[in-house]
C-alpha positions in Angstrom: 0.0 0.0 0.0 1.2 3.5 -0.8 0.1 6.4 1.3 0.2 8.9 -1.6 -2.1 6.7 -3.6 -4.5 6.2 -0.7 -4.5 10.0 -0.1 -5.2 10.7 -3.7 -8.0 8.2 -3.8 -9.5 9.6 -0.6 -9.5 13.0 -2.3 -11.2 11.5 -5.2 -13.9 10.1 -3.0 -14.4 13.5 -1.4 -14.8 15.2 -4.8 -17.0 12.5 -6.3 -18.5 9.5 -4.5 -17.3 6.4 -2.8 -19.5 4.3 -5.1 -17.0 4.9 -8.0 -14.3 3.1 -5.9 -16.6 0.3 -4.8 -17.6 -0.4 -8.4 -14.0 -0.2 -9.6 -13.0 -2.7 -6.9 -15.7 -5.1 -8.0 -14.6 -4.8 -11.6 -10.9 -5.4 -10.7 -11.8 -8.4 -8.5 -13.8 -9.9 -11.3 -10.9 -9.3 -13.7 -8.6 -11.3 -11.4 -10.5 -14.5 -12.3 -9.2 -14.2 -15.9 -6.9 -17.2 -16.2 -4.7 -15.6 -18.9 -3.4 -12.9 -16.5 0.3 -13.2 -15.6 1.4 -13.1 -11.9 2.8 -9.6 -12.4 -0.5 -8.3 -13.7 -2.3 -9.9 -10.8 0.1 -8.2 -8.4 -0.6 -4.8 -9.9 -4.4 -5.4 -9.8 -4.0 -6.6 -6.2 -2.1 -3.5 -5.2 -4.7 -1.3 -6.8 -7.5 -3.1 -4.9 -5.6 -2.8 -1.6 -5.1 0.9 -2.1 -8.8 1.4 -2.9 -9.9 -0.5 0.2 -7.5 1.6 2.2 -8.9 4.8 0.8 -12.4 3.6 1.7 -11.3 2.9 5.3 -9.7 6.3 5.6 -12.8 8.0 4.1 -15.0 6.1 6.7 -12.8 7.5 9.5 -13.0 11.0 8.1 -16.8 10.7 7.9 -16.8 9.7 11.5 -15.1 13.0 12.4 -11.3 12.3 12.3 -9.1 14.8 10.5 -7.9 13.4 7.2 -4.2 13.5 8.2 -4.9 11.6 11.4 -7.1 9.0 9.7 -4.3 8.4 7.1 -1.6 8.0 9.7 -3.7 5.7 11.9 -4.6 3.5 8.9 -0.9 3.2 7.8 0.1 2.4 11.4 -2.5 -0.4 11.5 -1.2 -1.7 8.2 2.4 -1.6 9.3 1.5 -3.3 12.6 -0.3 -6.1 10.7 2.8 -6.6 8.5 5.1 -6.7 11.6 3.0 -9.4 13.3 
């Protein structure tokens, strides 16, 4: 996951609607079922999906009243904590 990408996607949600990301995630997840995709392509799609889910999580925290910077930092700390465990 990349914080700049998540931040950019969070801004996109604010300027548009989270439904765009939800529908894009569904499309990308469906695309992963294509048997002719190479591992590298699946990795890129997986990274995109992860970043989009991250942006949705950050957006949810912001809607609940957290400042965006705090929501981004807390999300990345959770991710890094999960990786360390």
